[in-house]
C-alpha positions as CSV (number, residue, x, y, z in Angstrom):
1,M,2.9,-15.4,60.9
2,S,0.0,-13.3,59.5
3,K,-2.4,-14.9,57.1
4,T,-2.5,-14.1,53.4
5,R,-4.9,-11.3,52.6
6,K,-5.7,-8.7,50.0
7,V,-4.1,-5.3,50.3
8,G,-6.5,-2.5,49.5
9,N,-9.4,-2.6,46.9
10,L,-9.4,-3.8,43.4
11,F,-8.1,-1.2,41.0
12,T,-10.2,-0.9,37.8
13,H,-9.3,1.1,34.7
14,E,-11.2,1.3,31.4
15,D,-10.0,2.8,28.1
16,K,-10.7,2.3,24.4
17,K,-8.8,-1.0,24.5
18,G,-10.9,-2.5,27.3
19,F,-10.5,-3.1,31.1
20,T,-7.4,-3.4,33.3
21,Y,-7.7,-4.8,36.8
22,I,-5.0,-4.7,39.5
23,Q,-5.0,-6.4,42.9
24,T,-2.3,-6.6,45.5
25,Y,-1.9,-9.4,48.1
26,F,0.1,-9.7,51.3
27,V,1.1,-13.4,51.0
28,A,2.5,-15.7,53.6
29,S,5.6,-17.5,52.3
30,T,3.8,-20.8,52.6
31,D,1.2,-19.6,50.1
32,E,3.8,-18.3,47.6
33,G,3.2,-21.0,45.0
34,L,-0.6,-20.6,45.2
35,Y,-0.4,-16.9,44.5
36,T,2.3,-17.0,41.8
37,P,0.3,-17.0,38.6
38,V,0.9,-18.4,35.1
39,Y,1.1,-15.8,32.4
40,G,-2.2,-15.9,30.5
41,Q,-4.2,-17.9,33.2
42,A,-7.8,-17.1,33.9
43,G,-8.3,-14.2,36.3
44,D,-10.9,-16.1,38.3
45,K,-8.8,-19.2,38.8
46,T,-8.4,-19.9,42.6
47,P,-7.3,-18.1,44.6
48,F,-8.0,-15.0,42.4
49,D,-11.4,-13.6,41.9
50,F,-11.1,-10.9,39.2
51,P,-14.5,-10.0,37.7
52,G,-15.8,-11.5,34.5
53,K,-13.7,-13.3,31.9
54,T,-10.1,-12.0,32.3
55,Y,-6.5,-13.2,32.0
56,V,-3.2,-12.4,33.8
57,Y,-0.9,-10.3,31.6
58,D,1.6,-9.1,34.3
59,W,2.6,-9.7,37.9
60,E,5.3,-8.7,40.3
61,K,6.6,-10.1,43.6
62,K,8.4,-8.2,46.4
63,P,9.8,-9.6,49.7
64,A,8.3,-8.2,52.9
65,A,10.0,-9.8,55.9
66,D,8.5,-13.4,56.2
67,H,5.8,-12.4,53.6
68,L,5.6,-11.4,50.0
69,I,3.8,-8.6,48.4
70,I,2.4,-9.9,45.1
71,T,0.6,-7.7,42.6
72,I,-1.5,-9.3,39.9
73,K,-2.6,-7.4,36.7
74,C,-5.4,-8.7,34.4
75,H,-7.0,-7.6,31.1
76,N,-10.5,-8.5,30.1
77,D,-10.9,-11.2,27.4
78,G,-10.6,-9.6,24.0
79,Y,-8.6,-6.6,25.3
80,D,-7.3,-4.4,22.5
81,D,-9.5,-6.4,20.0
82,G,-7.6,-9.5,20.8
83,G,-4.2,-7.8,20.5
84,G,-3.3,-9.1,23.9
85,L,-2.8,-12.8,24.6
86,S,-6.4,-13.4,25.6
87,G,-7.0,-17.1,26.1
88,F,-3.4,-18.2,26.7
89,T,-3.4,-20.3,29.8
90,G,-0.1,-22.2,29.2
91,P,2.6,-23.1,26.6
92,T,0.4,-25.5,24.7
93,D,-2.1,-22.9,23.7
94,A,-2.2,-21.1,20.4
95,Q,-4.1,-18.2,18.8
96,R,-5.2,-18.7,15.2
97,R,-6.5,-16.2,12.7
98,F,-7.7,-16.8,9.1
99,G,-8.0,-14.2,6.4
100,L,-8.6,-13.8,2.6
101,K,-6.3,-12.4,-0.1
102,S,-6.6,-11.9,-3.8
103,L,-4.4,-14.2,-6.0
104,F,-3.7,-13.4,-9.6
105,L,-3.3,-16.6,-11.6
106,D,-0.3,-15.5,-13.7
107,P,-0.4,-16.8,-17.3
108,A,3.3,-17.3,-17.1
109,W,2.6,-20.3,-14.8
110,W,1.4,-22.1,-17.9
111,G,4.2,-20.8,-20.1
112,I,1.7,-18.3,-21.6
113,I,2.6,-14.9,-23.1
114,V,0.5,-12.1,-24.8
115,A,0.5,-12.2,-28.5
116,G,1.9,-9.1,-30.3
117,K,1.3,-7.8,-33.8
118,T,4.0,-9.9,-35.3
119,D,2.4,-13.1,-34.0
120,T,-0.8,-12.6,-35.9
121,G,0.5,-13.4,-39.4
122,E,1.5,-11.2,-42.3
123,I,2.1,-11.1,-46.0
124,K,5.8,-10.8,-46.7
125,R,7.3,-9.5,-50.0
126,I,10.2,-11.5,-51.3
127,E,12.1,-9.5,-53.9
128,K,13.5,-11.2,-57.0
129,G,15.2,-9.7,-59.9
130,D,15.1,-5.9,-60.2
131,A,13.4,-4.6,-57.1
132,A,13.1,-1.2,-58.8
133,E,10.8,-2.8,-61.4
134,G,8.6,-4.3,-58.7
135,D,9.8,-7.8,-59.3
136,Y,8.8,-9.8,-56.2
137,D,6.8,-12.7,-54.8
138,E,4.5,-12.7,-51.9
139,E,4.6,-15.1,-49.0
140,T,1.9,-15.4,-46.4
141,I,3.2,-16.0,-42.9
142,K,0.6,-17.9,-40.9
143,A,-0.6,-16.6,-37.5
144,K,0.4,-18.5,-34.4
145,I,-2.3,-20.5,-32.8
146,N,-3.6,-19.2,-29.4
147,I,-4.5,-21.3,-26.3
148,H,-8.0,-21.7,-27.6
149,N,-6.7,-23.4,-30.7
150,V,-7.5,-20.7,-33.2
151,A,-5.4,-18.2,-35.1
152,C,-4.3,-15.6,-32.7
153,R,-5.1,-11.9,-32.7
154,E,-3.0,-9.2,-31.0
155,G,-3.6,-9.4,-27.2
156,D,-4.5,-13.1,-27.2
157,Y,-2.9,-15.6,-24.9
158,I,-0.4,-17.9,-26.7
159,Y,2.1,-20.4,-25.5
160,Q,5.7,-19.1,-25.4
161,N,6.8,-21.8,-27.9
162,A,3.9,-21.3,-30.3
163,R,5.0,-21.0,-34.0
164,P,3.2,-19.9,-37.1
165,G,0.3,-22.3,-37.6
166,L,1.2,-24.2,-34.4
167,K,-0.3,-23.9,-30.9
168,G,2.7,-24.7,-28.8
169,T,2.6,-26.5,-25.4
170,I,2.2,-25.8,-21.7
171,N,5.3,-25.2,-19.7
172,Y,5.1,-25.1,-15.9
173,A,8.7,-24.0,-15.3
174,N,7.5,-20.7,-13.8
175,S,4.7,-22.1,-11.7
176,P,5.2,-22.3,-7.9
177,Y,2.8,-25.3,-7.8
178,T,3.3,-29.0,-8.6
179,T,2.9,-30.2,-12.2
180,A,0.2,-32.7,-11.2
181,S,-1.9,-30.0,-9.5
182,M,-1.4,-27.5,-12.4
183,D,-2.7,-30.1,-14.8
184,T,-6.1,-29.8,-13.0
185,M,-6.3,-26.1,-13.8
186,D,-7.3,-25.5,-17.4
187,P,-5.5,-22.4,-18.7
188,T,-8.3,-21.6,-21.1
189,I,-10.4,-21.0,-17.9
190,W,-8.0,-19.9,-15.2
191,A,-5.0,-18.1,-16.8
192,G,-5.2,-14.4,-16.0
193,K,-8.0,-14.7,-13.5
194,T,-8.0,-13.3,-9.9
195,I,-9.4,-15.6,-7.2
196,K,-9.5,-15.6,-3.4
197,T,-7.4,-17.8,-1.2
198,L,-6.9,-18.2,2.6
199,T,-4.1,-16.8,4.7
200,Y,-3.4,-18.2,8.2
201,N,-1.7,-16.6,11.2
202,V,-0.8,-18.5,14.3
203,V,0.8,-17.3,17.5
204,F,2.3,-19.8,20.0
205,Y,4.9,-20.0,22.7
206,T,8.1,-21.9,22.7
207,N,11.1,-22.4,25.0
208,K,13.4,-23.4,22.1
209,D,16.4,-21.2,21.3
210,I,14.9,-18.4,19.2
211,M,17.8,-18.7,16.7
212,T,16.2,-21.9,15.5
213,F,13.2,-19.9,14.2
214,L,15.0,-17.4,12.0
215,N,15.0,-19.4,8.7
216,W,11.5,-21.0,8.8
217,N,10.4,-21.3,5.1
218,G,9.2,-23.8,2.6
219,V,5.9,-25.7,2.6
220,N,4.2,-28.1,5.1
221,G,4.6,-31.8,5.1
222,N,1.7,-34.2,5.4
223,G,-0.1,-34.2,8.7
224,E,-0.5,-32.3,12.0
225,A,3.1,-33.1,13.0
226,Y,4.3,-30.3,10.7
227,F,2.4,-27.7,12.8
228,T,3.8,-28.5,16.2
229,P,4.7,-27.4,18.9
230,P,2.5,-26.9,20.7
231,N,2.1,-30.7,20.6
232,D,-1.7,-30.7,21.3
233,G,-2.6,-29.6,17.8
234,G,-3.1,-25.9,18.8
235,C,-1.4,-24.6,15.7
236,V,-3.1,-26.9,13.2
237,P,-5.3,-25.3,10.6
238,T,-8.2,-27.6,11.0
239,G,-9.0,-29.8,8.1
240,V,-6.1,-28.7,5.8
241,T,-2.9,-30.6,6.6
242,A,-2.1,-32.4,3.3
243,E,1.4,-31.9,2.1
244,G,2.1,-28.7,0.2
245,K,-1.2,-26.9,0.9
246,W,0.5,-24.2,3.0
247,K,3.5,-22.0,2.2
248,A,5.5,-20.2,4.7
249,I,5.3,-16.4,4.2
250,D,6.8,-14.8,7.4
251,T,7.7,-15.6,11.0
252,I,8.3,-13.2,13.8
253,V,9.8,-14.1,17.2
254,L,9.1,-11.6,19.9
255,E,11.9,-10.8,22.2
256,D,9.7,-10.5,25.3
257,A,9.9,-13.8,27.2
258,Q,7.0,-14.9,29.4
259,S,7.0,-17.4,32.2
260,F,4.8,-20.5,32.4
261,S,5.3,-22.4,35.6
262,G,8.7,-20.9,36.0
263,V,10.0,-21.6,32.5
264,L,10.7,-18.8,30.1
265,Y,9.0,-18.9,26.7
266,H,9.2,-16.6,23.6
267,S,6.1,-15.9,21.5
268,V,6.3,-16.9,17.8
269,S,3.9,-15.5,15.1
270,R,3.8,-17.2,11.7
271,D,2.0,-16.4,8.5
272,M,1.1,-18.9,5.8
273,E,-0.8,-18.9,2.4
274,L,-3.1,-21.7,1.2
275,A,-2.6,-23.1,-2.2
276,P,-6.1,-22.6,-3.6
277,D,-8.6,-25.0,-5.1
278,T,-6.7,-28.2,-6.3
279,L,-3.3,-26.5,-6.4
280,V,-0.4,-27.8,-4.3
281,W,2.8,-25.8,-3.5
282,D,5.9,-27.5,-5.1
283,K,8.4,-28.1,-2.3
284,D,11.2,-28.1,-4.9
285,K,10.3,-24.7,-6.2
286,N,9.7,-22.9,-2.9
287,S,12.9,-22.2,-0.9
288,G,13.2,-24.4,2.1
289,G,11.5,-27.6,0.8
290,I,9.4,-29.2,3.6
291,W,9.6,-26.9,6.5
292,T,10.8,-27.7,10.0
293,W,8.4,-26.1,12.4
């Protein structure tokens, strides 16, 4: 039997996305396991010697009598601005990305509305006797009290249950956050403001039935266990794992299956939003309760 050897020279292609490398091997059947790569493995892992920092993104195997013809394809690390699966060396790896988004702190979360003209008070005529002779009394209707505890003017923030001469009270019924955490956010400071909060995207592989991922929603439970698998903590947003800090926004399960050590895996991409500052998502107000990862 002939020894395993390379077939031809290394093919190199460069485009705007990065570099692609292709090498073909004539492989003795006894070396099949050694030359069968794991999707995402480093391109310089023995017995391969692709140049620089690369990863395997595709490979094919064809029989040739008592040998095999195996073709390995690699991209450079960071190919397509990281749009490939650079860095994936096995099913316990994950790719994490953080971003920023603007968040409007809706006054309705505190039970606040905008005062109209009729909320500012008025002098009301009460007719008595013969109206034609101008026989009437005047009654002054007090203005409602705004959230700053003074008589409101048109356009002020007032509580929905404010009454003439009365301030009204906070109502968190429309807030997606817990009552305890909303209590830490003074509406006279925060209502109507726009702030920044974090978004988080993680891509990982799973060999679970993809149907189990279709209804992922709700908020995280307390601890790293609510961000697994992978079970080595690869999906954990470092430092922020307290219950209710992350809300599920979207999940995408890609149909293309990849092989790690002969087992087929699907890639899963998940997007989450961080409850900003001291706020905590209310599991009872966000569909799904505590999520099942």
